[in-house]
N, CA, C and O of each residue as an XYZ file, in Angstrom:
764
protein
N      63.324     21.108     -9.384
C      63.823     22.449     -9.626
C      62.699     23.430     -9.325
O      61.611     23.339     -9.895
N      62.970     24.362     -8.429
C      62.009     25.416     -8.142
C      62.190     26.492     -9.206
O      63.218     27.168     -9.221
N      61.208     26.668    -10.103
C      61.373     27.640    -11.181
C      61.453     29.085    -10.687
O      61.987     29.948    -11.383
N      60.931     29.349     -9.504
C      60.953     30.720     -8.982
C      62.364     31.153     -8.605
O      62.737     32.306     -8.819
N      63.154     30.229     -8.043
C      64.496     30.601     -7.593
C      65.596     29.819     -8.296
O      66.776     30.011     -8.003
N      65.221     28.931     -9.228
C      66.181     28.130     -9.981
C      67.090     27.300     -9.078
O      68.274     27.127     -9.370
N      66.529     26.785     -7.975
C      67.286     25.926     -7.067
C      66.708     24.519     -7.094
O      65.502     24.323     -7.244
N      67.589     23.558     -6.946
C      67.151     22.173     -6.804
C      66.851     21.942     -5.330
O      67.692     22.184     -4.465
N      65.644     21.472     -5.060
C      65.219     21.218     -3.688
C      64.890     19.740     -3.530
O      64.294     19.145     -4.428
N      65.265     19.139     -2.410
C      64.913     17.720     -2.205
C      63.413     17.569     -1.974
O      62.799     18.322     -1.218
N      62.848     16.578     -2.645
C      61.410     16.317     -2.563
C      61.214     14.922     -2.004
O      61.941     13.999     -2.371
N      60.253     14.759     -1.134
C      60.011     13.494     -0.452
C      58.645     12.957     -0.842
O      57.640     13.667     -0.787
N      58.627     11.695     -1.235
C      57.351     11.034     -1.509
C      57.347      9.685     -0.803
O      58.392      9.081     -0.563
N      56.159      9.240     -0.485
C      55.985      7.900      0.062
C      54.764      7.311     -0.627
O      53.633      7.727     -0.377
N      55.005      6.340     -1.494
C      53.930      5.719     -2.252
C      53.834      4.271     -1.826
O      54.841      3.572     -1.714
N      52.617      3.834     -1.591
C      52.368      2.455     -1.202
C      51.694      1.740     -2.368
O      50.652      2.184     -2.851
N      52.281      0.640     -2.819
C      51.625     -0.199     -3.818
C      50.586     -1.007     -3.068
O      50.877     -2.077     -2.534
N      49.383     -0.488     -3.035
C      48.333     -1.060     -2.200
C      47.864     -2.416     -2.706
O      47.328     -3.217     -1.939
N      48.062     -2.675     -3.990
C      47.739     -3.999     -4.499
C      46.613     -4.018     -5.505
O      46.165     -2.988     -6.008
N      46.177     -5.225     -5.776
C      45.145     -5.466     -6.779
C      43.819     -5.759     -6.095
O      43.765     -6.380     -5.033
N      42.758     -5.295     -6.730
C      41.419     -5.580     -6.246
C      40.613     -6.210     -7.361
O      41.174     -6.798     -8.285
N      39.326     -6.091     -7.280
C      38.432     -6.642     -8.295
C      38.553     -5.826     -9.574
O      37.842     -4.837     -9.755
N      39.449     -6.238    -10.456
C      39.617     -5.562    -11.731
C      40.302     -4.213    -11.635
O      40.250     -3.428    -12.582
N      40.948     -3.925    -10.503
C      41.612     -2.634    -10.339
C      42.999     -2.829     -9.727
O      43.303     -3.856     -9.121
N      43.815     -1.811     -9.910
C      45.090     -1.742     -9.215
C      45.086     -0.428     -8.446
O      44.615      0.590     -8.953
N      45.610     -0.448     -7.223
C      45.546      0.725     -6.348
C      46.938      1.187     -5.959
O      47.847      0.385     -5.747
N      47.080      2.502     -5.872
C      48.271      3.122     -5.308
C      47.828      4.152     -4.295
O      46.783      4.784     -4.454
N      48.614      4.320     -3.267
C      48.346      5.373     -2.280
C      49.598      6.186     -2.069
O      50.680      5.643     -1.848
N      49.443      7.486     -2.137
C      50.521      8.401     -1.778
C      50.245      8.871     -0.361
O      49.165      9.384     -0.068
N      51.226      8.693      0.518
C      51.069      9.116      1.907
C      51.921     10.329      2.225
O      51.798     10.911      3.303
N      52.784     10.715      1.295
C      53.587     11.922      1.471
C      53.981     12.431      0.099
O      54.340     11.652     -0.783
N      53.916     13.719     -0.073
C      54.346     14.387     -1.287
C      54.647     15.823     -0.892
O      53.753     16.668     -0.847
N      55.916     16.088     -0.605
C      56.267     17.382     -0.024
C      57.758     17.655     -0.169
O      58.546     16.767     -0.494
N      58.119     18.911      0.083
C      59.530     19.225      0.199
C      60.067     18.448      1.390
O      59.401     18.336      2.419
N      61.257     17.921      1.250
C      61.825     17.089      2.316
C      61.941     17.888      3.606
O      62.379     19.038      3.618
N      61.533     17.238      4.689
C      61.610     17.861      6.004
C      61.858     16.771      7.036
O      61.926     15.591      6.694
N      61.991     17.157      8.272
C      62.261     16.191      9.331
C      61.005     15.685     10.025
O      61.096     14.918     10.984
N      59.835     16.104      9.555
C      58.585     15.650     10.163
C      58.294     14.208      9.759
O      58.635     13.777      8.657
N      57.663     13.476     10.663
C      57.291     12.102     10.336
C      56.097     12.096      9.389
O      55.298     13.032      9.354
N      56.001     11.028      8.635
C      54.908     10.874      7.676
C      53.722     10.246      8.386
O      53.874      9.258      9.105
N      52.544     10.816      8.188
C      51.321     10.230      8.710
C      50.930      9.097      7.761
O      50.383      9.351      6.688
N      51.204      7.868      8.143
C      50.937      6.747      7.253
C      49.588      6.070      7.520
O      49.349      4.957      7.052
N      48.709      6.739      8.270
C      47.374      6.206      8.519
C      46.405      6.767      7.478
O      46.219      7.980      7.385
N      45.800      5.889      6.708
C      44.801      6.278      5.722
C      43.434      6.117      6.360
O      43.084      5.030      6.820
N      42.651      7.207      6.391
C      41.345      7.194      7.044
C      40.246      6.991      6.009
O      39.721      7.953      5.448
N      39.907      5.741      5.763
C      38.907      5.394      4.754
C      37.512      5.893      5.120
O      36.652      6.005      4.246
N      37.274      6.195      6.393
C      35.947      6.666      6.803
C      35.658      8.061      6.261
O      34.502      8.485      6.232
N      36.685      8.772      5.833
C      36.493     10.122      5.292
C      36.074     10.120      3.823
O      35.776     11.179      3.271
N      36.046      8.952      3.182
C      35.712      8.844      1.764
C      34.244      8.469      1.618
O      33.780      7.499      2.218
N      33.518      9.242      0.820
C      32.107      8.982      0.558
C      31.932      7.638     -0.152
O      32.777      7.250     -0.958
N      30.858      6.938      0.140
C      30.577      5.625     -0.449
C      30.503      5.679     -1.978
O      30.754      4.673     -2.641
N      30.163      6.839     -2.543
C      30.104      7.006     -3.999
C      31.449      6.660     -4.640
O      31.494      6.200     -5.781
N      32.539      6.880     -3.912
C      33.889      6.680     -4.437
C      34.514      5.365     -3.964
O      35.735      5.213     -3.997
N      33.694      4.430     -3.529
C      34.181      3.131     -3.067
C      33.524      2.027     -3.879
O      32.597      2.273     -4.651
N      34.012      0.818     -3.696
C      33.409     -0.341     -4.348
C      33.907     -0.546     -5.759
O      34.987     -0.089     -6.133
N      33.098     -1.241     -6.534
C      33.477     -1.572     -7.913
C      33.644     -0.299     -8.736
O      32.972      0.708     -8.512
N      34.557     -0.376     -9.688
C      34.769      0.767    -10.572
C      33.545      0.949    -11.460
O      32.877     -0.023    -11.815
N      33.253      2.194    -11.818
C      32.101      2.431    -12.693
C      32.354      1.900    -14.095
O      33.485      1.586    -14.463
N      31.300      1.808    -14.853
C      31.406      1.373    -16.248
C      31.807      2.569    -17.112
O      31.633      3.725    -16.726
N      32.342      2.260    -18.280
C      32.773      3.302    -19.207
C      31.586      4.141    -19.656
O      30.497      3.615    -19.889
N      31.800      5.448    -19.776
C      30.757      6.363    -20.239
C      30.688      6.348    -21.762
O      31.680      6.637    -22.431
N      29.545      6.018    -22.303
C      29.379      6.092    -23.747
C      28.699      7.393    -24.151
O      28.755      7.797    -25.313
N      28.062      8.042    -23.192
C      27.384      9.306    -23.477
C      27.428     10.162    -22.213
O      27.236      9.668    -21.102
N      27.682     11.441    -22.407
C      27.696     12.375    -21.287
C      26.655     13.449    -21.540
O      26.688     14.131    -22.565
N      25.741     13.595    -20.614
C      24.742     14.656    -20.694
C      25.412     15.956    -20.287
O      25.756     16.143    -19.120
N      25.599     16.849    -21.239
C      26.319     18.102    -20.996
C      25.627     18.969    -19.947
O      26.258     19.865    -19.387
N      24.348     18.726    -19.668
C      23.621     19.526    -18.682
C      23.681     18.934    -17.280
O      23.243     19.566    -16.318
N      24.218     17.734    -17.162
C      24.321     17.087    -15.863
C      25.556     17.627    -15.148
O      26.678     17.463    -15.630
N      25.353     18.265    -14.010
C      26.447     18.922    -13.295
C      27.375     17.945    -12.586
O      28.344     18.369    -11.956
N      27.097     16.636    -12.674
C      28.014     15.644    -12.126
C      29.241     15.488    -13.011
O      30.277     15.010    -12.549
N      29.140     15.884    -14.280
C      30.200     15.651    -15.245
C      30.800     16.961    -15.736
O      30.131     17.991    -15.819
N      32.079     16.882    -16.055
C      32.751     18.013    -16.698
C      33.631     17.479    -17.821
O      34.482     16.617    -17.598
N      33.421     17.991    -19.019
C      34.240     17.627    -20.168
C      35.416     18.596    -20.202
O      35.237     19.800    -20.380
N      36.612     18.060    -20.032
C      37.816     18.890    -19.984
C      38.106     19.437    -21.375
O      38.123     18.693    -22.356
N      38.332     20.740    -21.449
C      38.618     21.397    -22.713
C      40.064     21.129    -23.138
O      40.925     20.873    -22.296
N      40.324     21.188    -24.433
C      41.664     20.897    -24.949
C      42.725     21.792    -24.326
O      43.814     21.320    -23.998
N      42.426     23.070    -24.158
C      43.406     23.986    -23.553
C      43.719     23.589    -22.106
O      44.837     23.796    -21.635
N      42.740     23.023    -21.407
C      42.948     22.602    -20.018
C      43.814     21.350    -19.932
O      44.460     21.116    -18.910
N      43.835     20.542    -20.995
C      44.718     19.379    -21.005
C      46.172     19.823    -20.962
O      47.011     19.171    -20.341
N      46.465     20.932    -21.622
C      47.828     21.466    -21.624
C      48.180     22.110    -20.287
O      49.317     22.006    -19.827
N      47.220     22.765    -19.671
C      47.451     23.449    -18.396
C      47.550     22.468    -17.223
O      48.167     22.784    -16.206
N      46.964     21.314    -17.352
C      46.903     20.328    -16.268
C      47.609     19.051    -16.705
O      46.972     18.033    -16.976
N      48.939     19.123    -16.769
C      49.702     17.995    -17.295
C      49.624     16.758    -16.411
O      50.023     15.676    -16.842
N      49.127     16.887    -15.198
C      48.931     15.720    -14.345
C      47.896     14.769    -14.947
O      47.894     13.583    -14.618
N      47.008     15.268    -15.830
C      46.066     14.372    -16.507
C      46.825     13.402    -17.413
O      46.422     12.248    -17.560
N      47.925     13.864    -18.024
C      48.777     12.982    -18.826
C      49.401     11.912    -17.928
O      49.514     10.748    -18.313
N      49.802     12.327    -16.726
C      50.376     11.373    -15.777
C      49.348     10.297    -15.420
O      49.694      9.119    -15.327
N      48.099     10.689    -15.223
C      47.046      9.714    -14.936
C      46.926      8.706    -16.090
O      46.793      7.506    -15.854
N      46.975      9.196    -17.331
C      46.894      8.306    -18.495
C      48.102      7.368    -18.531
O      47.955      6.186    -18.842
N      49.290      7.879    -18.217
C      50.484      7.031    -18.175
C      50.345      5.943    -17.115
O      50.689      4.786    -17.357
N      49.843      6.316    -15.947
C      49.638      5.332    -14.884
C      48.676      4.244    -15.355
O      48.890      3.062    -15.086
N      47.621      4.644    -16.057
C      46.658      3.664    -16.572
C      47.327      2.733    -17.577
O      47.085      1.526    -17.557
N      48.159      3.275    -18.447
C      48.841      2.451    -19.439
C      49.769      1.444    -18.750
O      49.781      0.267    -19.108
N      50.540      1.902    -17.770
C      51.409      0.996    -17.028
C      50.586     -0.077    -16.303
O      51.004     -1.232    -16.226
N      49.425      0.301    -15.777
C      48.579     -0.654    -15.059
C      48.090     -1.766    -15.979
O      47.952     -2.914    -15.558
N      47.831     -1.423    -17.224
C      47.328     -2.406    -18.165
C      48.437     -3.264    -18.759
O      48.180     -4.357    -19.265
N      49.672     -2.766    -18.698
C      50.745     -3.446    -19.413
C      51.324     -4.635    -18.675
O      51.795     -5.578    -19.311
N      51.303     -4.618    -17.332
C      51.954     -5.663    -16.538
C      53.416     -5.821    -16.937
O      53.959     -6.925    -16.886
N      54.047     -4.738    -17.328
C      55.430     -4.795    -17.775
C      56.085     -3.449    -17.567
O      55.411     -2.450    -17.312
N      57.377     -3.426    -17.673
C      58.113     -2.169    -17.645
C      58.284     -1.701    -19.077
O      58.719     -2.467    -19.937
N      57.951     -0.475    -19.332
C      58.169      0.084    -20.658
C      59.573      0.664    -20.694
O      60.058      1.197    -19.696
N      60.224      0.556    -21.851
C      61.606      1.001    -21.975
C      61.770      2.509    -21.912
O      62.836      3.003    -21.546
N      60.735      3.235    -22.261
C      60.808      4.696    -22.269
C      59.462      5.244    -21.823
O      58.440      4.572    -21.964
N      59.453      6.470    -21.281
C      58.161      7.065    -20.917
C      57.258      7.129    -22.149
O      57.695      7.558    -23.217
N      56.019      6.709    -22.007
C      55.144      6.690    -23.177
C      54.722      8.098    -23.605
O      54.378      8.940    -22.775
N      54.755      8.326    -24.896
C      54.252      9.580    -25.447
C      52.803      9.337    -25.834
O      52.508      8.545    -26.729
N      51.914     10.024    -25.153
C      50.487      9.807    -25.347
C      49.845     11.022    -25.989
O      50.241     12.161    -25.741
N      48.858     10.761    -26.810
C      48.040     11.828    -27.385
C      46.686     11.778    -26.683
O      45.902     10.848    -26.877
N      46.430     12.790    -25.870
C      45.168     12.829    -25.138
C      44.040     13.141    -26.109
O      44.161     14.028    -26.954
N      42.936     12.400    -25.981
C      41.782     12.636    -26.838
C      40.668     13.337    -26.065
O      40.286     14.462    -26.387
N      40.157     12.660    -25.046
C      39.062     13.208    -24.253
C      39.245     12.866    -22.788
O      39.765     11.806    -22.440
N      38.808     13.782    -21.934
C      38.778     13.526    -20.495
C      37.448     14.053    -19.973
O      37.072     15.198    -20.221
N      36.751     13.194    -19.250
C      35.522     13.589    -18.572
C      35.726     13.309    -17.091
O      36.225     12.250    -16.710
N      35.338     14.263    -16.267
C      35.464     14.122    -14.819
C      34.076     14.007    -14.226
O      33.183     14.793    -14.543
N      33.900     13.015    -13.356
C      32.625     12.820    -12.667
C      32.849     12.981    -11.174
O      33.789     12.419    -10.612
N      31.985     13.748    -10.541
C      32.004     13.864     -9.089
C      30.583     13.724     -8.563
O      29.615     13.959     -9.286
N      30.471     13.350     -7.333
C      29.165     13.313     -6.685
C      28.701     14.744     -6.409
O      27.526     15.085     -6.546
N      29.673     15.561     -6.016
C      29.384     16.947     -5.666
C      29.209     17.778     -6.936
O      29.939     17.601     -7.912
N      28.251     18.671     -6.912
C      28.081     19.590     -8.026
C      28.987     20.786     -7.808
O      29.213     21.211     -6.675
N      29.501     21.321     -8.898
C      30.347     22.499     -8.780
C      29.502     23.690     -8.345
O      28.289     23.717     -8.551
N      30.160     24.669     -7.745
C      29.413     25.797     -7.201
C      29.423     27.013     -8.112
O      28.388     27.658     -8.280
N      30.548     27.339     -8.697
C      30.577     28.518     -9.563
C      30.968     28.179    -10.991
O      30.311     28.621    -11.933
N      32.023     27.404    -11.161
C      32.470     27.052    -12.502
C      32.622     25.546    -12.626
O      33.081     24.883    -11.696
N      32.234     25.009    -13.776
C      32.330     23.571    -13.997
C      33.775     23.092    -13.924
O      34.028     21.963    -13.502
N      34.714     23.924    -14.323
C      36.115     23.508    -14.327
C      36.663     23.284    -12.916
O      37.782     22.791    -12.766
N      35.894     23.637    -11.876
C      36.311     23.346    -10.499
C      36.512     21.844    -10.286
O      37.251     21.436     -9.390
N      35.859     21.030    -11.104
C      35.985     19.586    -10.973
C      37.426     19.127    -11.193
O      37.818     18.072    -10.696
N      38.215     19.904    -11.930
C      39.632     19.576    -12.121
C      40.380     19.548    -10.790
O      41.380     18.842    -10.661
N      39.912     20.297     -9.812
C      40.583     20.381     -8.513
C      39.865     19.598     -7.417
O      40.207     19.730     -6.242
N      38.880     18.792     -7.783
C      38.109     18.043     -6.788
C      39.004     17.048     -6.042
O      39.857     16.395     -6.643
N      38.798     16.944     -4.735
C      39.549     15.978     -3.938
C      39.199     14.545     -4.326
O      40.062     13.668     -4.355
N      37.939     14.326     -4.620
C      37.461     12.993     -4.983
C      36.777     13.084     -6.338
O      35.872     13.896     -6.527
N      37.206     12.255     -7.277
C      36.644     12.322     -8.627
C      36.951     11.035     -9.378
O      37.851     10.277     -9.017
N      36.179     10.813    -10.429
C      36.405      9.700    -11.335
C      36.731     10.302    -12.692
O      36.015     11.173    -13.186
N      37.820      9.829    -13.290
C      38.299     10.356    -14.562
C      38.123      9.288    -15.634
O      38.568      8.151    -15.477
N      37.467      9.672    -16.729
C      37.311      8.816    -17.902
C      38.213      9.436    -18.963
O      37.946     10.530    -19.461
N      39.282      8.722    -19.300
C      40.305      9.288    -20.181
C      40.444      8.404    -21.411
O      40.596      7.188    -21.292
N      40.393      9.007    -22.581
C      40.714      8.275    -23.805
C      41.967      8.915    -24.397
O      42.104     10.137    -24.444
N      42.882      8.041    -24.850
C      44.153      8.528    -25.380
C      44.679      7.544    -26.418
O      44.233      6.400    -26.507
N      45.635      8.025    -27.193
C      46.283      7.201    -28.209
C      47.739      7.014    -27.805
O      48.393      7.943    -27.331
N      48.229      5.798    -28.002
C      49.626      5.470    -27.723
C      50.212      4.834    -28.976
O      49.621      3.916    -29.545
N      51.370      5.317    -29.406
C      52.000      4.791    -30.621
C      52.733      3.478    -30.394
O      53.203      2.859    -31.349
N      52.835      3.052    -29.163
C      53.453      1.764    -28.864
C      54.848      1.908    -28.307
O      55.518      2.923    -28.499
N      55.267      0.873    -27.614
C      56.618      0.811    -27.059
C      57.602      0.800    -28.224
O      57.511     -0.068    -29.092
N      58.555      1.760    -28.264
C      59.477      1.845    -29.396
C      60.275      0.559    -29.638
O      60.626      0.261    -30.779
N      60.563     -0.200    -28.583
C      61.380     -1.407    -28.758
C      60.564     -2.629    -29.167
O      61.090     -3.531    -29.818
N      59.277     -2.669    -28.791
C      58.479     -3.872    -29.071
C      57.197     -3.591    -29.849
O      56.607     -4.505    -30.425
N      56.763     -2.332    -29.868
C      55.494     -2.004    -30.514
C      54.288     -2.305    -29.643
O      53.151     -2.070    -30.053
N      54.534     -2.842    -28.399
C      53.421     -3.192    -27.535
C      52.538     -1.972    -27.259
O      53.041     -0.867    -27.055
N      51.234     -2.181    -27.255
C      50.280     -1.185    -26.803
C      49.849     -0.152    -27.816
O      49.089      0.755    -27.474
N      50.304     -0.254    -29.050
C      49.935      0.748    -30.045
C      48.425      0.749    -30.247
O      47.803     -0.306    -30.378
N      47.845      1.945    -30.270
C      46.423      2.074    -30.538
C      45.726      3.013    -29.575
O      46.359      3.724    -28.795
N      44.419      2.995    -29.650
C      43.583      3.834    -28.790
C      43.280      3.084    -27.501
O      43.088      1.868    -27.499
N      43.241      3.841    -26.402
C      42.997      3.252    -25.092
C      41.984      4.093    -24.319
O      41.876      5.304    -24.508
N      41.255      3.421    -23.453
C      40.355      4.077    -22.508
C      40.821      3.749    -21.105
O      41.305      2.647    -20.848
N      40.678      4.697    -20.200
C      41.081      4.470    -18.812
C      40.038      5.063    -17.888
O      39.497      6.141    -18.138
N      39.768      4.340    -16.819
C      38.914      4.843    -15.746
C      39.780      4.889    -14.499
O      40.323      3.874    -14.063
N      39.902      6.085    -13.930
C      40.742      6.283    -12.753
C      39.918      6.982    -11.682
O      39.271      7.998    -11.935
N      39.955      6.417    -10.483
C      39.245      7.028     -9.355
C      40.287      7.601     -8.401
O      41.167      6.888     -7.919
N      40.172      8.899     -8.140
C      41.080      9.573     -7.208
C      40.310      9.920     -5.948
O      39.230     10.508     -6.012
N      40.873      9.548     -4.794
C      40.260      9.919     -3.522
C      41.329     10.470     -2.596
O      42.504     10.114     -2.688
N      40.896     11.345     -1.706
C      41.777     11.934     -0.709
C      41.067     11.857      0.636
O      39.872     12.138      0.735
N      41.814     11.474      1.669
C      41.194     11.325      2.989
C      41.367     12.563      3.861
O      40.951     12.559      5.020
N      41.961     13.603      3.337
C      42.157     14.834      4.100
C      43.512     14.929      4.763
O      43.883     16.002      5.240
N      44.270     13.834      4.809
C      45.613     13.865      5.378
C      46.565     14.597      4.443
O      46.445     14.480      3.224
N      47.490     15.336      4.989
C      48.446     16.094      4.201
C      49.261     15.157      3.315
O      49.938     14.261      3.818
N      49.202     15.359      1.996
C      49.931     14.532      1.048
C      49.284     13.204      0.729
O      49.863     12.405     -0.008
N      48.089     12.938      1.263
C      47.419     11.660      1.052
C      46.564     11.699     -0.218
O      45.751     12.604     -0.404
N      46.761     10.711     -1.078
C      45.934     10.563     -2.265
C      45.952      9.098     -2.672
O      46.995      8.447     -2.620
N      44.806      8.585     -3.076
C      44.690      7.217     -3.549
C      44.238      7.245     -5.003
O      43.334      7.999     -5.364
N      44.872      6.419     -5.837
C      44.456      6.253     -7.224
C      44.101      4.796     -7.438
O      44.869      3.899     -7.090
N      42.934      4.570     -8.012
C      42.510      3.236     -8.396
C      42.312      3.253     -9.899
O      41.599      4.105    -10.430
N      42.940      2.314    -10.580
C      42.880      2.269    -12.037
C      42.198      0.983    -12.460
O      42.599     -0.108    -12.055
N      41.167      1.119    -13.276
C      40.485     -0.069    -13.794
C      41.403     -0.749    -14.793
O      41.892     -0.126    -15.735
N      41.626     -2.028    -14.574
C      42.424     -2.804    -15.521
C      41.519     -3.215    -16.683
O      40.310     -2.991    -16.633
N      42.077     -3.794    -17.696
C      41.283     -4.208    -18.858
C      40.173     -5.147    -18.401
O      40.424     -6.166    -17.758
N      38.957     -4.787    -18.742
C      37.797     -5.560    -18.329
C      37.054     -6.079    -19.556
O      37.341     -5.673    -20.682
N      36.124     -6.954    -19.339
C      35.285     -7.445    -20.436
C      34.565     -6.276    -21.093
O      34.411     -6.237    -22.313
N      34.128     -5.329    -20.279
C      33.441     -4.153    -20.816
C      34.340     -3.396    -21.794
O      33.876     -2.952    -22.844
N      35.619     -3.248    -21.458
C      36.535     -2.531    -22.337
C      36.730     -3.287    -23.649
O      36.802     -2.675    -24.715
N      36.814     -4.601    -23.573
C      36.941     -5.382    -24.801
C      35.699     -5.220    -25.665
O      35.804     -5.147    -26.889
N      34.526     -5.161    -25.045
C      33.283     -5.010    -25.801
C      33.166     -3.644    -26.450
O      32.505     -3.502    -27.479
N      33.800     -2.632    -25.864
C      33.648     -1.283    -26.414
C      34.791     -0.923    -27.363
O      35.041      0.258    -27.602
N      35.487     -1.923    -27.904
C      36.629     -1.638    -28.775
C      36.213     -0.846    -30.012
O      37.042     -0.167    -30.616
N      34.941     -0.925    -30.395
C      34.478     -0.133    -31.534
C      34.153      1.304    -31.137
O      33.880      2.138    -32.001
N      34.180      1.598    -29.841
C      33.816      2.910    -29.337
C      34.984      3.476    -28.538
O      34.889      3.612    -27.319
N      36.068      3.803    -29.200
C      37.286      4.175    -28.506
C      37.299      5.617    -28.002
O      38.216      5.998    -27.274
N      36.325      6.412    -28.363
C      36.295      7.764    -27.843
C      34.964      8.011    -27.146
O      33.995      7.280    -27.352
N      34.931      9.028    -26.339
C      33.708      9.353    -25.616
C      32.715     10.011    -26.563
O      33.102     10.790    -27.435
N      31.462      9.704    -26.394
C      30.427     10.388    -27.168
C      29.920     11.529    -26.320
O      29.304     11.318    -25.275
N      30.178     12.718    -26.767
C      29.861     13.905    -25.982
C      28.957     14.820    -26.785
O      28.570     15.884    -26.301
């Protein structure tokens, strides 16, 4: 629904389940646009992605240096303005579940820290719009209403990259790792 004109418009997406890697699950969006007759560019150009955003997923952040311009701690008001961060948390929950949940999960966002290689130029909140970034998200889930599965606090590491192609975006989600099991006593970020 286009809120400006109150019309329903057809929307076209093309998502590729890229598969599983070393402790991660990957998705690639190759199209995300109003429906049109143009062909989708389904070539992903990995050479456009900096090496910082490739390879093994980073380890969970236990401490963030507030003066380090590589990191941005998302403010609570920005969590409401950027509801796609909730979508990232939902994707992480689905990635860890290996199951279909009966209903969309209602999550309580706790903390989000964004890491980029590039330093912001004018405002730290520019990291919210970075093409390439790593998101450290902590959230609470009350559990699947039908089974109770997943109730509790969760941490997620999500790497977002874009190759510059129109509608192209890749998400890599760290699955439950030994590191995550070890940090069960540290369910929130220390900031």
